[in-house]
Backbone as a printed PyTorch tensor [residue, N CA C, xyz], in Angstrom:
tensor([[[-27.6220, -46.5510,  -1.0360],
         [-27.9840, -45.2850,  -0.3870],
         [-25.9880, -45.0010,  -0.0720]],

        [[-25.2970, -46.0920,   0.1140],
         [-23.9990, -46.4020,   0.1560],
         [-22.7310, -45.5580,  -0.9830]],

        [[-23.3820, -45.9580,  -1.6320],
         [-22.8540, -44.7760,  -2.8290],
         [-23.2150, -43.7510,  -2.5490]],

        [[-24.3510, -42.6970,  -2.3390],
         [-23.8750, -41.3980,  -2.3260],
         [-23.5610, -40.6690,  -0.9910]],

        [[-23.2590, -42.3880,   0.3950],
         [-22.9000, -40.9000,   0.7080],
         [-20.4500, -41.2550,   0.5530]],

        [[-20.3550, -42.6000,  -0.0230],
         [-18.8940, -41.6210,  -1.2090],
         [-19.0830, -40.7690,  -1.7100]],

        [[-20.0290, -40.9020,  -2.8590],
         [-19.3840, -39.8130,  -3.5080],
         [-19.7220, -38.1330,  -2.3370]],

        [[-20.1170, -38.0220,  -0.9040],
         [-20.1660, -37.2390,   0.1220],
         [-18.7820, -37.0020,   0.2110]],

        [[-18.0490, -38.0710,   0.5780],
         [-16.9320, -38.3680,   1.2780],
         [-15.7940, -37.8850,  -0.1880]],

        [[-15.9660, -37.7620,  -1.3330],
         [-15.5350, -37.8170,  -1.9600],
         [-15.4590, -36.0320,  -1.8720]],

        [[-16.3570, -35.2800,  -2.0730],
         [-16.7040, -34.5390,  -2.2690],
         [-16.1880, -33.2100,  -1.4090]],

        [[-16.8590, -33.5950,   0.0700],
         [-16.4280, -33.2330,   1.0270],
         [-14.6670, -33.0930,  -0.0030]],

        [[-13.8370, -34.2050,   0.7660],
         [-12.2420, -34.5290,   1.0310],
         [-11.7150, -33.2860,  -0.5930]],

        [[-12.4500, -33.9050,  -1.4950],
         [-12.6790, -32.2420,  -2.8730],
         [-11.7700, -30.6150,  -2.3770]],

        [[-12.9270, -30.4300,  -1.6850],
         [-13.2700, -29.2860,  -1.3960],
         [-12.3670, -28.9410,  -0.0860]],

        [[-11.7930, -30.1690,   0.7470],
         [-11.1150, -29.6690,   2.2190],
         [ -9.6560, -29.6220,   1.3560]],

        [[ -9.1720, -30.4600,   0.1470],
         [ -8.0560, -29.9330,  -0.7820],
         [ -7.8490, -28.7220,  -1.2130]],

        [[ -8.7370, -28.5980,  -1.7310],
         [ -9.0520, -27.5020,  -2.4340],
         [ -8.5250, -25.6310,  -1.2650]],

        [[ -9.4350, -26.0260,  -0.2800],
         [ -9.4210, -25.6430,   0.4270],
         [ -7.5830, -24.6220,   1.1530]],

        [[ -7.1540, -26.1220,   2.0640],
         [ -5.8680, -26.4120,   2.2970],
         [ -4.9800, -25.6870,   0.5600]],

        [[ -5.9530, -26.3170,  -0.3390],
         [ -3.6670, -25.9360,  -1.6530],
         [ -4.5020, -23.9640,  -2.1930]],

        [[ -4.8420, -23.4660,  -1.9750],
         [ -5.5140, -22.1890,  -2.1340],
         [ -4.7850, -20.8470,  -0.8720]],

        [[ -4.7890, -21.9380,   1.2570],
         [ -4.4070, -21.2870,   1.9470],
         [ -3.4470, -21.1360,   1.2610]],

        [[ -2.3500, -22.4670,   1.2140],
         [ -0.4540, -22.6140,   1.0730],
         [ -0.4440, -22.0970,  -0.4550]],

        [[ -1.0030, -21.5300,  -1.1230],
         [ -0.6310, -20.9500,  -2.7090],
         [ -0.6200, -19.5630,  -1.8510]],

        [[ -1.2290, -19.0400,  -1.1930],
         [ -1.5670, -17.3350,  -1.1080],
         [ -0.0970, -17.4140,  -0.0170]],

        [[ -0.4050, -18.0620,   1.0730],
         [  1.2730, -18.1670,   2.2950],
         [  2.2200, -17.7930,   1.1460]],

        [[  2.5130, -19.1990,   0.1240],
         [  4.1330, -19.0750,  -0.4110],
         [  3.8780, -18.1400,  -1.3520]],

        [[  3.4060, -16.9800,  -2.3480],
         [  2.8960, -15.8360,  -2.4440],
         [  2.8860, -14.5100,  -1.7820]],

        [[  2.8290, -15.8160,  -0.6050],
         [  2.4860, -13.8240,   0.0910],
         [  4.3220, -13.7290,   0.8190]],

        [[  5.0790, -14.2320,   1.9760],
         [  5.9590, -14.9210,   1.7750],
         [  7.1760, -14.9880,   0.4750]],

        [[  7.4930, -14.6310,  -0.8850],
         [  8.1060, -14.5950,  -1.9680],
         [  7.5160, -13.3510,  -1.7850]],

        [[  7.4690, -12.1090,  -1.5850],
         [  6.9040, -10.7380,  -2.3140],
         [  8.1010, -10.5270,  -1.0020]],

        [[  8.8630,  -9.0230,  -1.3590],
         [  9.2370,  -8.0810,  -0.7900],
         [  8.8260,  -7.8350,  -0.0600]],

        [[  9.9170,  -7.5000,   1.2630],
         [  9.1770,  -6.8180,   2.5140],
         [  8.9510,  -5.8050,   1.9540]],

        [[  8.9050,  -4.7130,   2.8260],
         [  8.8010,  -3.1760,   2.5120],
         [ 10.3400,  -3.0840,   3.5720]],

        [[ 11.1690,  -1.8680,   3.6240],
         [ 12.4600,  -1.5430,   5.3400],
         [ 11.1510,  -0.7010,   5.4550]],

        [[ 11.9400,  -1.0060,   7.4290],
         [ 11.0360,  -0.8040,   7.9930],
         [ 11.9540,   0.5100,   8.9120]],

        [[ 11.5860,   1.2970,   9.0310],
         [ 11.7780,   2.7350,  10.3760],
         [ 11.8220,   3.0860,  11.4420]],

        [[ 12.8020,   3.5750,  11.6770],
         [ 13.8130,   3.4840,  13.2420],
         [ 12.4680,   4.4980,  14.1660]],

        [[ 12.3350,   3.9560,  14.7070],
         [ 11.6040,   5.2910,  15.7790],
         [ 12.8470,   5.4980,  16.1630]],

        [[ 12.7210,   7.2070,  16.0650],
         [ 13.7600,   8.1630,  16.9870],
         [ 12.6930,   8.8150,  17.4910]],

        [[ 13.7920,   8.8220,  19.2550],
         [ 13.4920,   9.3710,  20.3910],
         [ 13.7620,  10.8220,  20.7370]],

        [[ 12.7940,  11.2150,  21.3240],
         [ 13.9440,  13.1480,  21.6880],
         [ 13.3970,  13.2090,  22.9460]],

        [[ 14.6140,  14.4830,  22.8740],
         [ 15.6550,  14.3000,  24.2430],
         [ 15.2070,  16.0760,  24.9040]],

        [[ 14.9370,  16.4800,  25.7310],
         [ 14.5830,  17.7450,  26.4110],
         [ 15.2250,  17.7390,  28.0900]],

        [[ 16.0900,  18.7940,  27.6970],
         [ 16.4020,  19.4430,  29.4000],
         [ 15.1170,  19.4950,  29.6760]],

        [[ 15.8310,  19.7390,  30.6740],
         [ 14.1920,  20.4220,  31.8250],
         [ 13.8420,  21.0000,  32.5400]],

        [[ 12.3700,  20.8040,  31.4190],
         [ 11.9930,  23.0590,  30.7970],
         [ 11.4170,  22.9390,  32.8510]],

        [[ 11.3090,  22.2720,  33.4800],
         [ 11.2000,  22.3520,  35.2690],
         [ 11.8220,  23.9990,  34.9410]],

        [[ 13.3100,  24.6520,  34.6580],
         [ 14.0620,  25.6160,  35.1030],
         [ 13.2410,  26.8590,  35.0490]],

        [[ 12.5740,  27.9800,  35.4800],
         [ 12.0650,  28.5410,  35.9350],
         [ 10.9010,  28.4800,  35.3440]],

        [[ 10.3840,  27.5320,  34.1800],
         [  8.6670,  27.3280,  33.2280],
         [  9.0930,  27.9850,  31.6890]],

        [[ 10.8220,  27.7800,  31.6150],
         [ 11.1890,  28.7990,  30.5940],
         [ 11.2940,  28.1200,  29.0600]],

        [[ 10.3810,  27.9870,  28.4140],
         [ 10.5850,  26.7720,  26.5160],
         [ 11.9650,  27.3110,  26.3520]],

        [[ 12.2730,  28.4670,  26.2950],
         [ 13.7610,  28.8880,  25.4210],
         [ 14.5720,  28.1320,  25.8500]],

        [[ 15.0150,  26.6750,  27.4710],
         [ 15.5210,  26.5690,  27.7060],
         [ 15.7700,  25.4540,  26.9610]],

        [[ 13.9510,  24.9000,  27.4310],
         [ 13.7840,  23.8230,  25.9990],
         [ 15.4110,  22.8740,  24.0620]],

        [[ 16.1060,  22.2220,  25.3840],
         [ 17.2040,  21.8330,  23.4970],
         [ 17.0250,  20.0280,  23.3960]],

        [[ 16.0060,  20.3790,  22.0130],
         [ 15.6590,  19.0080,  21.4950],
         [ 17.2570,  18.0170,  20.7320]],

        [[ 16.7980,  16.7680,  20.9610],
         [ 18.4640,  15.9910,  20.3770],
         [ 17.9880,  14.9280,  19.1290]],

        [[ 18.4760,  14.9470,  17.8970],
         [ 17.8100,  13.5750,  17.5780],
         [ 18.9230,  12.5960,  18.5500]],

        [[ 18.1870,  11.8070,  18.4780],
         [ 19.4150,  10.0450,  18.9830],
         [ 18.1520,   8.7960,  18.5640]],

        [[ 19.2550,   8.0750,  18.1950],
         [ 17.9430,   6.6110,  17.7830],
         [ 19.8100,   6.1650,  18.2470]],

        [[ 19.4780,   4.5060,  17.9760],
         [ 20.5730,   3.3560,  18.3860],
         [ 22.1830,   3.4040,  17.6310]],

        [[ 22.2870,   4.3950,  16.5760],
         [ 23.5660,   4.2670,  15.4300],
         [ 23.3190,   5.9250,  15.9980]],

        [[ 22.9110,   7.1350,  16.3590],
         [ 23.4940,   8.8480,  15.9570],
         [ 22.7020,   8.9170,  14.2290]],

        [[ 22.4470,   7.6240,  13.5400],
         [ 21.3950,   7.9140,  12.8740],
         [ 21.0530,   8.6550,  11.7250]],

        [[ 19.8770,   9.5590,  11.3910],
         [ 18.5910,   9.6740,  11.7550],
         [ 18.3150,   8.9600,   9.8580]],

        [[ 16.7190,   8.8400,  10.8450],
         [ 16.6430,   7.3730,   9.8240],
         [ 15.7630,   7.8700,   8.6740]],

        [[ 16.3390,   6.2770,   7.2110],
         [ 16.5120,   6.6540,   5.8180],
         [ 14.8800,   6.7010,   5.2270]],

        [[ 15.1650,   8.0850,   4.7830],
         [ 13.3160,   7.9860,   4.3550],
         [ 12.8880,   6.4240,   3.2730]],

        [[ 11.5850,   6.2960,   3.3970],
         [ 11.1320,   5.4800,   2.9180],
         [ 10.7880,   6.0470,   1.2050]],

        [[ 10.6420,   6.8110,   0.3900],
         [ 11.2340,   6.9570,  -0.4730],
         [ 12.0290,   8.3790,  -1.4580]],

        [[ 12.1090,   7.9620,  -2.5060],
         [ 12.8150,   8.4400,  -3.5660],
         [ 11.4310,  10.4450,  -3.8930]],

        [[ 12.5150,  11.5650,  -3.8680],
         [ 11.5920,  12.4960,  -3.9780],
         [ 10.9840,  12.6340,  -6.3930]],

        [[  9.9440,  12.3880,  -6.3860],
         [ 10.0830,  12.9530,  -7.5450],
         [  8.3160,  12.4120,  -7.8120]],

        [[  8.3960,  12.2780,  -9.3450],
         [  7.2570,  12.0210, -10.6020],
         [  7.5420,  10.8140, -10.7710]],

        [[  6.5480,   9.2880, -10.2540],
         [  7.0460,   7.9610, -10.8060],
         [  5.0660,   7.5030, -11.1300]],

        [[  5.7550,   6.5120, -12.1880],
         [  4.5600,   5.7810, -13.0490],
         [  4.5390,   4.4270, -12.6990]],

        [[  3.3220,   4.9960, -12.2210],
         [  2.7160,   3.2350, -12.3240],
         [  1.3310,   2.3420, -13.3190]],

        [[  1.0110,   1.5740, -13.9500],
         [  0.2180,   0.0500, -14.1500],
         [  0.3260,   0.1450, -13.5000]],

        [[ -1.6550,  -0.0930, -13.8230],
         [ -2.2180,  -1.0280, -13.2780],
         [ -3.4910,  -1.4860, -14.0340]],

        [[ -3.8050,  -3.3430, -14.6020],
         [ -4.7850,  -3.5160, -15.2080],
         [ -5.6100,  -4.6560, -15.1000]],

        [[ -5.9510,  -5.6930, -15.5060],
         [ -7.1370,  -6.3520, -15.2620],
         [ -8.1080,  -6.7090, -16.3960]],

        [[ -8.7140,  -7.5440, -16.8610],
         [-10.0790,  -7.8300, -17.4760],
         [-10.5570,  -6.6160, -18.3600]],

        [[-10.7150,  -5.8700, -16.5720],
         [-11.4090,  -4.5050, -17.5330],
         [-10.9300,  -3.5370, -18.2980]],

        [[ -9.6670,  -3.4050, -17.8450],
         [ -8.7340,  -2.3980, -19.0980],
         [ -8.1870,  -1.2250, -17.8440]],

        [[ -7.3490,  -1.0100, -18.4540],
         [ -6.3790,  -0.3310, -17.7020],
         [ -5.3450,   0.8660, -16.5000]],

        [[ -4.8760,   0.6640, -16.7350],
         [ -4.6620,   2.4140, -15.5730],
         [ -3.6760,   3.4750, -15.3540]],

        [[ -2.9870,   3.8690, -16.1770],
         [ -1.7620,   4.9470, -15.6550],
         [ -1.9870,   5.6640, -14.2480]],

        [[ -0.9110,   6.3360, -13.8140],
         [ -0.9600,   6.6600, -12.7980],
         [  0.4190,   7.3070, -12.7380]],

        [[  0.5850,   8.9490, -12.3640],
         [  2.2610,   9.4270, -12.2330],
         [  2.1370,  10.1960, -10.6140]],

        [[  2.3100,   9.6140,  -9.8060],
         [  2.2700,  10.1280,  -7.8960],
         [  3.6000,  10.1520,  -7.5950]],

        [[  3.5680,  11.4970,  -7.1030],
         [  4.3970,  13.3970,  -6.9800],
         [  4.7970,  12.4200,  -5.8750]],

        [[  6.2410,  12.5060,  -4.7620],
         [  6.8620,  12.1810,  -4.0470],
         [  7.9370,  13.7540,  -3.3380]],

        [[  7.6290,  13.6880,  -2.1840],
         [  7.5530,  14.9960,  -1.9140],
         [  8.3430,  14.9020,  -0.2060]],

        [[  9.7400,  15.1100,  -0.0350],
         [  9.3610,  14.8640,   1.4770],
         [  9.4650,  13.7480,   1.9900]],

        [[  9.4360,  12.1960,   1.2760],
         [  8.2800,  10.9970,   2.2440],
         [  6.7520,  11.0720,   1.6090]],

        [[  6.4630,  12.1470,   1.9430],
         [  5.3340,  12.3450,   1.6230],
         [  4.4680,  12.4600,  -0.1870]],

        [[  3.6730,  11.9520,  -0.0440],
         [  3.1090,  11.9950,  -1.8270],
         [  2.4720,  12.8390,  -1.8650]],

        [[  2.2670,  13.7840,  -2.4640],
         [  1.8980,  15.5900,  -3.6440],
         [  0.8140,  15.8400,  -4.3220]],

        [[  0.6880,  14.5850,  -4.8350],
         [  0.3600,  14.3340,  -5.8890],
         [ -0.0270,  13.1780,  -6.4650]],

        [[ -1.6080,  12.7490,  -7.1830],
         [ -1.9040,  11.2600,  -7.8200],
         [ -2.5600,  12.3380,  -9.1130]],

        [[ -2.3340,  11.2410, -10.4170],
         [ -2.5520,  11.6980, -11.2030],
         [ -2.8430,  11.1840, -12.3610]],

        [[ -4.1090,  11.0270, -12.9870],
         [ -4.1690,   9.3240, -13.4300],
         [ -4.3090,  10.5770, -14.9460]],

        [[ -2.7100,   9.5290, -15.4620],
         [ -1.9240,   9.3480, -17.4200],
         [ -2.9670,   9.3040, -18.1560]],

        [[ -2.9870,   7.6300, -18.2680],
         [ -4.2280,   7.0740, -18.7650],
         [ -5.1680,   6.4540, -18.3570]],

        [[ -6.0870,   6.7970, -19.2310],
         [ -6.9840,   5.2710, -18.0250],
         [ -8.3910,   4.3190, -19.8870]],

        [[ -8.5840,   2.8430, -19.4640],
         [ -8.3820,   2.1810, -20.4140],
         [ -9.5030,   1.9810, -19.9220]],

        [[-10.2040,   2.1160, -19.2100],
         [-10.4070,   0.5720, -18.9570],
         [-11.9890,   0.6880, -19.0580]],

        [[-12.8610,  -0.7210, -18.8350],
         [-14.5420,  -0.6680, -19.4830],
         [-15.6030,   0.7070, -19.0550]],

        [[-15.2470,   1.4980, -18.0750],
         [-15.8720,   2.5790, -17.6850],
         [-15.3690,   3.0460, -17.4750]],

        [[-16.4060,   4.0470, -17.1750],
         [-16.1730,   5.9760, -17.2010],
         [-15.5860,   6.6730, -15.6280]],

        [[-14.1670,   6.8640, -16.0510],
         [-12.8620,   7.7710, -16.2630],
         [-13.4340,   8.3390, -13.5800]],

        [[-14.8380,   9.1690, -14.9270],
         [-15.9180,  10.1610, -13.9590],
         [-15.9660,   9.1030, -12.4950]],

        [[-15.6480,   7.7490, -12.5220],
         [-16.5540,   6.3120, -11.2430],
         [-14.7150,   6.4830, -10.7390]],

        [[-13.7630,   7.4920, -10.7430],
         [-12.9410,   6.9100, -10.3460],
         [-12.2250,   8.0540,  -9.8810]],

        [[-12.4300,   8.9920, -10.0520],
         [-12.4600,  10.8420, -11.2300],
         [-11.7850,  11.3780,  -8.1020]],

        [[-12.3760,  10.6540,  -7.4440],
         [-12.0830,  10.9340,  -6.5450],
         [-10.7200,  10.5600,  -5.3180]],

        [[ -9.9870,   8.9940,  -6.0290],
         [ -9.3770,   9.3600,  -5.7940],
         [ -7.7880,   9.2070,  -5.9390]],

        [[ -7.3720,   9.9170,  -6.3700],
         [ -6.1640,  10.3250,  -6.7510],
         [ -6.5180,  10.9900,  -4.6620]],

        [[ -7.1880,  12.1550,  -4.8810],
         [ -7.1100,  12.8890,  -3.6340],
         [ -7.0710,  12.0050,  -2.1560]],

        [[ -8.1170,  10.9610,  -2.5340],
         [ -8.5320,   9.5280,  -1.2040],
         [ -6.1900,   9.3070,  -0.7700]],

        [[ -5.9610,   9.1680,  -1.8510],
         [ -4.7270,   8.7890,  -2.5020],
         [ -3.4520,   9.6930,  -1.8230]],

        [[ -3.2250,  11.1390,  -1.6850],
         [ -2.3730,  11.2020,  -1.2130],
         [ -3.4150,  12.0490,   0.4160]],

        [[ -4.5000,  12.7140,   0.6820],
         [ -4.5780,  12.3610,   2.7910],
         [ -5.0710,  10.6760,   2.8750]],

        [[ -4.8800,   9.2150,   2.9610],
         [ -4.3870,   8.6690,   2.9130],
         [ -2.9210,   8.2590,   2.5090]],

        [[ -2.0650,   9.1280,   1.9990],
         [ -0.9180,   8.7380,   1.9540],
         [  0.0280,   7.2940,   1.7240]],

        [[ -1.6750,   6.5450,   0.9090],
         [ -1.6480,   5.2050,   0.9850],
         [ -1.7780,   5.4080,  -0.0080]],

        [[ -1.7510,   3.5490,  -1.2310],
         [ -2.6600,   2.9200,  -3.1260],
         [ -3.6810,   2.2320,  -1.3610]],

        [[ -4.2470,   2.0470,  -1.0170],
         [ -5.5710,   1.8490,   0.0750],
         [ -6.7320,   3.0180,  -0.4360]],

        [[ -7.3300,   2.6090,  -1.1990],
         [ -8.7180,   3.7070,  -1.1600],
         [-10.2840,   2.5910,  -1.0160]],

        [[-11.6360,   3.6110,  -0.3900],
         [-12.3480,   2.7990,  -0.6470],
         [-13.0680,   2.4160,  -2.0850]],

        [[-12.8910,   1.2950,  -2.3670],
         [-14.0610,   1.0850,  -3.2590],
         [-15.2610,   1.2380,  -3.7240]],

        [[-14.8320,   1.9640,  -5.5680],
         [-16.1530,   2.2430,  -5.1870],
         [-17.0430,   1.5670,  -6.5400]],

        [[-18.3540,   1.5260,  -5.7640],
         [-19.3350,   0.6850,  -5.8660],
         [-19.5320,   0.6520,  -7.5700]],

        [[-19.6970,   0.0200,  -7.9910],
         [-20.0200,  -0.4260,  -9.1890],
         [-18.8760,   0.4410, -11.4300]],

        [[-17.1310,   0.3970,  -9.7440],
         [-16.3040,   0.1070, -10.5090],
         [-15.4310,  -0.5810, -10.3330]],

        [[-15.7610,  -1.4230, -10.0770],
         [-14.5590,  -2.4710,  -8.2510],
         [-13.5320,  -2.4800,  -9.0870]],

        [[-13.4140,  -2.9500, -10.8800],
         [-11.8730,  -3.0160, -11.1180],
         [-11.4780,  -2.1520, -11.8870]],

        [[-12.2210,  -0.9460, -12.0920],
         [-11.6950,   0.5260, -12.0440],
         [-10.7150,   0.5830, -10.2940]],

        [[-11.2210,   0.6060,  -9.3990],
         [-10.8650,   0.9090,  -8.3980],
         [ -9.4770,   0.4250,  -8.0190]],

        [[-10.0940,  -1.4830,  -8.4780],
         [ -8.6580,  -2.2230,  -8.4350],
         [ -6.9920,  -1.6350,  -9.2660]],

        [[ -7.5090,  -1.5200, -10.5800],
         [ -6.8720,  -1.4780, -11.1380],
         [ -5.6910,  -0.1890, -11.1520]],

        [[ -6.3490,   1.6480, -10.3950],
         [ -6.0710,   2.3490,  -9.2800],
         [ -5.2050,   2.1950,  -8.7200]],

        [[ -5.4900,   0.9770,  -7.8960],
         [ -5.2480,   0.9140,  -6.5770],
         [ -3.4660,  -0.4420,  -7.0330]],

        [[ -3.4190,  -1.1040,  -8.2590],
         [ -2.5640,  -1.4620,  -7.8250],
         [ -1.6180,  -0.2550,  -8.7340]],

        [[ -2.5600,   0.2270,  -9.8990],
         [ -1.1330,   1.2750, -10.4600],
         [ -0.3170,   1.9610,  -9.8690]],

        [[ -0.5500,   2.7780,  -8.4170],
         [ -0.5380,   3.6530,  -7.8510],
         [  0.5710,   2.4290,  -6.8650]],

        [[  0.0580,   2.2220,  -6.3240],
         [  1.0080,   0.9810,  -5.7940],
         [  1.9880,   0.5400,  -6.5150]],

        [[  1.6410,   0.2730,  -7.1410],
         [  3.3690,   0.2320,  -8.9480],
         [  4.0610,   1.5500,  -8.7530]],

        [[  4.0040,   2.3910,  -8.6110],
         [  4.0970,   4.0060,  -8.7170],
         [  5.1830,   3.8950,  -7.2790]],

        [[  4.3640,   3.2990,  -6.5630],
         [  5.1830,   3.6810,  -5.2820],
         [  6.5500,   2.6860,  -4.5860]],

        [[  5.9250,   1.7030,  -4.8900],
         [  6.9670,   0.1070,  -5.3410],
         [  8.8330,   1.6600,  -5.6100]],

        [[  8.1260,   2.0180,  -7.1210],
         [  9.5470,   1.8880,  -8.2480],
         [ 10.1180,   3.5930,  -7.3830]],

        [[  9.3070,   4.0610,  -6.3780],
         [  9.5840,   5.8010,  -5.4320],
         [ 10.4050,   5.2790,  -4.2420]],

        [[ 10.4530,   3.4210,  -3.6190],
         [ 10.8550,   2.3950,  -2.4740],
         [ 12.5400,   3.1280,  -2.3180]],

        [[ 12.8380,   3.7380,  -1.7200],
         [ 14.4860,   3.6530,  -1.6870],
         [ 14.7560,   3.4550,  -1.2750]],

        [[ 15.1740,   2.4170,  -1.7530],
         [ 16.2000,   0.5260,  -1.4720],
         [ 17.9880,   1.2630,  -1.3180]]])
């Protein structure tokens, strides 16, 4: 009986150590990742529109701490990104215009599954303005490779 209890103690201790190590690894990995630039919130000041309730009397002025317009997050252009995993690879082209994702196209598809499984994902990226898309059931690896490819392209487009 004592031998069995020792095995449980060793097993549980090993499991706790593995969970702790995984948490440390994840934390270190996230800490090593470069952070994205933050935008400064702009405030809009207007003149009192109560004068005659005339909207033409309204004057908008852009101001922030240093009176400098915020830097855009992305540079205009078309950027290529790659995503791959054990089921294959995907290459995408992401077009940015005025700090918005305007188009996403799969330029190369070499996954284990059919490209038609992820056909709706490019429009979802444009709609969400993000690489984050809903997982396609039955095509999880293709979805992840697609997300990675879009994120890779967006990283290239960053205005640093």
